[in-house]
C-alpha positions as CSV (number, residue, x, y, z in Angstrom):
1,X,4.7,21.5,18.6
2,X,8.0,22.5,20.1
3,X,10.8,24.0,18.1
4,X,13.0,20.9,18.2
5,X,10.3,18.6,16.8
6,X,9.4,21.3,14.2
7,X,13.0,21.5,13.0
8,X,13.4,17.7,13.0
9,X,10.2,17.1,11.0
10,X,11.0,19.9,8.5
11,X,14.5,18.4,7.9
12,X,13.0,14.9,7.5
13,X,10.5,16.0,4.9
14,X,13.1,18.0,3.0
15,X,15.1,14.8,2.5
16,X,12.1,13.1,0.7
17,X,11.8,13.6,-3.1
18,X,8.1,14.3,-2.8
19,X,8.5,17.2,-0.5
20,X,12.0,18.6,-1.1
21,X,10.8,21.1,-3.9
22,X,7.9,22.5,-1.9
23,X,8.0,26.2,-1.1
24,X,8.7,27.2,2.5
25,X,5.0,28.2,3.1
26,X,3.6,24.9,1.9
27,X,6.1,22.9,3.8
28,X,5.5,24.9,7.0
29,X,1.8,24.3,6.6
30,X,2.3,20.5,6.3
31,X,4.7,20.3,9.2
32,X,2.3,22.1,11.5
33,X,-0.8,20.1,10.4
34,X,0.4,16.5,10.1
35,X,0.8,13.6,12.5
36,X,3.3,10.8,12.5
37,X,2.4,7.3,13.6
38,X,4.5,4.2,14.1
39,X,3.3,0.8,13.0
40,X,4.7,-2.5,14.2
41,X,5.8,-5.2,11.7
42,X,2.7,-7.0,10.4
43,X,0.3,-4.3,11.6
44,X,-2.5,-3.4,9.1
45,X,-2.4,0.2,8.0
46,X,-5.7,0.0,6.1
47,X,-7.8,-2.6,4.2
48,X,-9.4,-2.6,0.8
49,X,-12.8,-0.9,0.9
50,X,-12.0,1.3,3.9
51,X,-12.9,5.0,3.5
52,X,-9.8,7.0,2.4
53,X,-9.5,9.9,4.8
54,X,-5.8,10.7,4.6
55,X,-2.6,10.8,2.5
56,X,0.5,9.1,3.8
57,X,4.2,9.4,3.2
58,X,6.7,6.7,4.3
59,X,9.3,8.1,6.6
60,X,11.0,4.9,7.6
61,X,10.5,1.1,7.3
62,X,8.5,-0.5,4.5
63,X,4.9,-1.2,3.4
64,X,3.4,-3.9,1.2
65,X,0.3,-3.1,-0.8
66,X,-1.6,-6.2,-1.8
67,X,-4.9,-7.7,-3.0
68,X,-6.6,-10.7,-1.5
69,X,-8.6,-13.2,-3.6
70,X,-11.9,-14.7,-2.6
71,X,-9.9,-17.8,-1.6
72,X,-7.7,-15.8,0.7
73,X,-4.6,-15.8,-1.5
74,X,-2.5,-12.6,-1.2
75,X,-0.8,-11.0,-4.2
76,X,1.5,-8.1,-3.5
77,X,1.4,-5.4,-6.1
78,X,4.0,-3.1,-4.7
79,X,6.5,-2.8,-1.9
80,X,6.9,0.8,-0.8
81,X,10.1,2.3,0.4
82,X,11.1,5.5,2.3
83,X,9.7,8.5,0.4
84,X,6.9,6.6,-1.3
85,X,3.3,7.7,-0.7
86,X,-0.1,6.1,-0.2
87,X,-3.7,7.4,-0.6
88,X,-3.2,10.0,-3.3
89,X,-5.0,8.1,-6.0
90,X,-8.1,7.4,-3.8
91,X,-8.2,11.0,-2.5
92,X,-8.0,12.4,-6.0
93,X,-10.5,9.9,-7.3
94,X,-12.7,10.3,-4.2
95,X,-13.0,6.5,-3.8
96,X,-12.4,3.9,-1.1
97,X,-9.0,2.2,-0.5
98,X,-8.3,0.1,-3.6
99,X,-6.0,-2.4,-1.9
100,X,-4.7,-3.5,1.5
101,X,-1.5,-2.1,3.1
102,X,0.6,-3.7,5.9
103,X,3.8,-2.7,7.6
104,X,6.7,-5.0,6.6
105,X,8.8,-3.9,9.5
106,X,8.6,-1.2,12.2
107,X,7.4,1.7,10.0
108,X,6.7,5.4,10.5
109,X,4.1,7.1,8.4
110,X,3.4,10.8,8.0
111,X,-0.3,11.4,7.7
112,X,-1.9,14.3,6.0
113,X,-5.7,14.5,6.6
114,X,-8.0,14.9,3.6
115,X,-8.9,18.5,4.3
116,X,-5.2,19.5,4.4
117,X,-4.5,17.4,1.2
118,X,-7.3,19.2,-0.6
119,X,-5.8,22.5,0.1
120,X,-2.3,21.4,-0.9
121,X,-3.4,19.9,-4.2
122,X,-4.0,23.4,-5.5
123,X,-0.3,24.2,-4.9
124,X,1.5,23.7,-8.3
125,X,4.6,22.1,-6.9
126,X,2.7,19.7,-4.7
127,X,0.3,18.9,-7.6
128,X,3.3,18.2,-9.9
129,X,4.9,15.9,-7.3
130,X,1.6,14.1,-6.9
131,X,1.2,13.6,-10.7
132,X,4.8,12.4,-10.9
133,X,4.3,9.8,-8.2
134,X,1.0,8.6,-9.6
135,X,2.6,8.2,-13.1
136,X,5.4,6.1,-11.6
137,X,3.0,3.8,-9.8
138,X,0.8,3.5,-12.9
139,X,3.9,2.3,-14.8
140,X,4.6,-0.2,-12.0
141,X,1.0,-1.5,-12.2
142,X,1.3,-1.9,-16.0
143,X,4.5,-3.8,-15.5
144,X,2.9,-6.1,-12.9
145,X,-0.1,-6.8,-15.1
146,X,2.2,-7.5,-18.1
147,X,4.2,-9.9,-16.0
148,X,1.2,-11.8,-14.8
149,X,-0.2,-12.2,-18.3
150,X,2.7,-12.9,-20.6
151,X,5.7,-14.0,-18.5
152,X,6.5,-17.5,-17.3
153,X,7.1,-18.2,-13.6
154,X,10.9,-18.5,-14.4
155,X,10.9,-15.1,-16.0
156,X,8.8,-13.5,-13.3
157,X,11.2,-14.8,-10.6
158,X,14.2,-13.7,-12.6
159,X,12.8,-10.2,-13.0
160,X,12.0,-10.0,-9.3
161,X,15.6,-11.0,-8.4
162,X,17.1,-8.6,-10.8
163,X,14.9,-5.7,-9.5
164,X,15.8,-6.6,-5.9
165,X,19.5,-6.7,-6.8
166,X,19.1,-3.1,-8.0
167,X,17.5,-2.0,-4.7
168,X,19.2,-4.2,-2.2
169,X,22.3,-5.5,-4.1
170,X,25.6,-5.7,-2.3
171,X,28.7,-6.8,-4.2
172,X,30.4,-9.8,-2.6
173,X,33.4,-11.9,-3.7
174,X,31.4,-14.3,-5.9
175,X,28.4,-12.3,-7.0
176,X,25.7,-9.9,-5.8
177,X,24.1,-10.5,-2.4
178,X,20.5,-9.4,-2.2
179,X,20.8,-7.9,1.3
180,X,17.2,-8.5,2.3
181,X,15.7,-11.5,4.1
182,X,12.8,-12.9,2.1
183,X,10.9,-16.2,2.4
184,X,9.7,-18.3,-0.4
185,X,6.1,-17.5,0.7
186,X,6.9,-13.8,0.4
187,X,8.3,-14.3,-3.1
188,X,5.2,-16.2,-4.0
189,X,3.0,-13.3,-3.0
190,X,5.1,-10.9,-5.1
191,X,4.9,-12.9,-8.3
192,X,1.6,-14.8,-7.8
193,X,3.1,-18.3,-7.6
194,X,2.8,-21.2,-5.1
195,X,5.6,-21.9,-2.6
196,X,6.3,-25.4,-4.1
197,X,6.9,-23.9,-7.6
198,X,9.1,-21.1,-6.2
199,X,11.1,-23.7,-4.3
200,X,11.5,-25.9,-7.4
201,X,12.8,-23.0,-9.5
202,X,15.2,-21.8,-6.8
203,X,16.6,-25.4,-6.4
204,X,17.0,-25.7,-10.2
205,X,19.0,-22.4,-10.3
206,X,21.1,-23.5,-7.3
207,X,22.0,-26.7,-9.2
208,X,22.9,-24.6,-12.2
209,X,25.1,-22.3,-10.0
210,X,23.0,-19.2,-10.9
211,X,22.2,-18.4,-7.3
212,X,23.0,-19.3,-3.7
213,X,20.3,-19.3,-1.0
214,X,21.3,-19.1,2.7
215,X,19.2,-18.0,5.7
216,X,16.5,-16.6,3.4
217,X,19.0,-14.4,1.6
218,X,19.8,-14.9,-2.1
219,X,23.1,-14.3,-3.8
220,X,23.2,-14.0,-7.6
221,X,26.2,-15.9,-8.9
222,X,25.6,-15.6,-12.6
223,X,24.0,-12.2,-13.3
224,X,24.2,-12.4,-17.1
225,X,22.3,-15.7,-17.2
226,X,19.6,-14.5,-14.8
227,X,19.3,-11.2,-16.8
228,X,18.7,-13.2,-20.0
229,X,16.0,-15.3,-18.3
230,X,14.3,-12.1,-17.1
231,X,13.8,-11.0,-20.8
232,X,12.0,-14.1,-21.9
233,X,8.3,-13.6,-22.8
234,X,6.8,-17.1,-23.0
235,X,3.9,-17.6,-20.6
236,X,3.6,-20.7,-18.4
237,X,1.6,-21.0,-15.2
């Protein structure tokens, strides 16, 4: 590895929460022993049941982690952003991949092979970062399971839009634009609902002037009403 690549990769890792607190020796060891791979949009990163031989950190782009039912229906359990990691749970648990992962867009992943990971896990700062990340994702999984079991479709959709507004929200003259293109099918995968039901709910909210939909982008026009809907707990399929 030449000096320019070494410096660039070191700087890139220092900007990620997972790596920024590592001591210089550990970071140097990672930089010298990892590889970076670029995935095209829609390219499979791994499939459920695959052997887990590496730990990954998302350097750019985005990744969807999802399950697939026996009938072929996909349910997205998490959408990973820059700085998020994959493979830690499986490597610690010594088990196969627990879900499928696919690139949402052109995506760069840093890959740490299992043997390197097993050395790093004995480093207190790395282990702490690992536990923090795993705890965060456990909380997300609990929220997802809770949503599927006790929230109505209307509430699940409202919660999704509120969460997306926090991540992708951009203030415009009449509301908050969710600055991300997303189809009704993608929304359905995220909240486990059919496209016709998603369409019906979005149309109802458009009629009530809660949202505006244009070119697969959603603008929240009445944040307070949508926020109230996101707090309801009555289940309905």
